C-alpha positions, 0 to 999 in steps of 0.5 A: 558462505554470504552465497550460500544463505543468499542462494537458500533464500532465493530458493525458499522464496520460489520452492517455500515447501520443498526439501533441502535436497531439492535445494541441493540439486537446484545448486548442482543445476545451475550454470550462472556464475554468481549464482554458484557458490563452488568455482569452475573452470573456464573456457577460453572459447566461449561467451560468457553472461554473468552478472557484474558481481560474478565478473569481479577480480576477472577480465576479456578482451571484449566486454559487452554491457548490455541494456544500460536504461533508466530506472534498471541502471541505476537501481535505485530501490531499496533492498532491504525494506523489511529491516531498513538496513539502508535507513539505519546505516544512514542514521548511524552515519547521520544522526537521528534524522527524519524518515524522509531526509533518510530515505533521499540520503540512502537513496544517493549512496544507492546511486554511487553504489551503482556507479561503482558497480559501474565501473567494475563492469566496464573495467573488465574488459581489455581491448574492447567494450560495446555499451547498449541501451534502447531508445523507445516510447515507455523506455530510455536510456540511463543517464550513466549511459549518457555518461559513458558517451561523453568521455567515451572518446568515440565521436557518435554512438552506432546508432540501429533502428530496430522495426516494431516487433510483429506482434499485435499490439505493436502492428495497433500502435503503428496502425494508429500512428499511421491514421493521421498521415497518408495511409490513414484510409489504408491503416483505418480499413485494416483496424477495421478488420482487425476489430472483425476479428475481435482483436480487442486493442484494435477496436476505437471504442476500447481506446483510452480517452474516445468515449465520453464519461459511462454516466453523468447520472447520481450515484444515489437516486435523489429520491432514496437514503444514501448509506453512510458509515461512521468511518465512512463519513471521516474518510469522506471529509478528508478526501471524496475520491478516496471515499467511492474508490476505497467503497468500490473496491480499491482495497485490497482484502483484510491485511493481518494488521485489521485481522489482528483489529478485529480479533482485539475488539473481540476480545474486549467483548468477551471481557463484558460479556464475561466478566469473570474471566482473568486476563491471562485467559484472554491471552491464552485465547489469543495465542491459540487463535494466532494462527489464524490471525497471522498464518505464517512463521518466524521472527516476525509473527512471533513479534507481532503476537509480542505486540498483540499480547500488549494490546491485550495487557493495555486494555485490561489495564484501561478495563480495570482503571474505568470508573463508569458501568460497561452497558455493553460491547459491539452495540449495532444502531441504525439512525436516520438523519435527512437522506443519510440513513447511518448504520454502524457499531459502538465498540463499548457503552459506558453509564455514569452514576447520573445516568449519562452515557460515555462511548468508548472507540477501541484503536489498534492501528498506530496513527493517534489523532491531536486533541483538537482533531478529537474534537472535531472527529466525525466518528465519535459524533455519529456514535454520540448521535445514536446516543441521542436519536436512541438509535441503538438495537439494545436499547439504552435507559436514557438518551443523554451522552456526555461524550466519547473517547478513542482508546490507543491500545497499540500505543507503548507507553505506561499511561493508555493512550486515549483522546476524548470529544466532548458533548456534541452539536446536535443540530451542528453534526446532523447538518454536517450528516446530511451534507456529506450524504448529498456528497456522497450520492452525487454524480461526481467526486472530489479529491483533496491534498492532505497529509494522508495522502503518502499513506493513499492506498488508491493513490495511482487512481487520483486524478491530482496525483502524478501516478494516477494522473490523466494521459489523456486530457 
């Protein structure tokens, strides 16, 4: 029964809109034993190619375990990334540990499972066992291969020199290697011929590390204004490289979480502009529009909808409890501070009985900053500065700000979680913004190690991370 469900899952992932009859036809056509649900007769005079799991309980005179490569066997990638079942199991065994510790323990358990699986594979042989692996520039034998070699009783493994494959990339790689040897002139001539024939990899101008930096000019001319967003200013203070890469296409399109955040902000605006609308009507609007926010079906989408409804309910509680008058929602502003031209959008502005303004920023993400971090939050400071400099398209009656507040709607708590920022020092904030604008318009950007590096979406391009470190010095 488990094999049936596994097969059905694989089929629906490959052909999501197929009919059940197509799945049955696929099962009938399959020939790999591991993917079959029913048993079959076995011919003695054939070579069988099958998975280790399919070989359990059976034996052959000669068994070949092919491709024992590092990263392939052992395969330590977690199998259940959605539910995190490996962590759940280790949490039950070891108690309430940090996620990182549970991941390490789970990886160790996976390594043991892979070792047991290898034992199953090598013990399927009655008389002869062949284990193969490949050693090349970007691949190497698994540590398990070394263990088998040490304990096999064979004096020396059989090493077969295999020439490079007859491909364009392999030929170019060989010619480039020969450029520093006795055949340099001949290799250079062949590379030139290939490059003239429009073979991209043969052209030296396309080789990594062969060209100088394309430009050392500043991103923004020194006489021009630098566009700055409040959120971008906050990101730039964390890491200049992250800000630059994200601003220039380093992130994917909006995720469902970002689309949900935009939807919650829109409903918050509707509540301000249509004060008579009930909370139930807002929730009904969210439910009717849910297919646009998350077009998928199933329990994950249902669970996300429930979380979204909870966010709206928390917003409604916050809205009902506020003692200040709401001036407006989704208000645009533009201010000029030195070279910095700051454009942004404030979720909400409230005013007290003394005519002092208070900025509200709704957050739908799960990450909550500390109270001390909120005091120095540059995004909120930019919002307060916009009030002080009267930069809103919808003009306010005054320009005195008494503070700003982050409101976390995703936090599951009875009382809505908030983080306050008091009245800012305008001159200090202006000086900080001017410094950031100079950095944003510069020719180089500095990468900084911080607590956000683990979740950084552009880590693979970061020069101080292993994933993005340059391969050529």
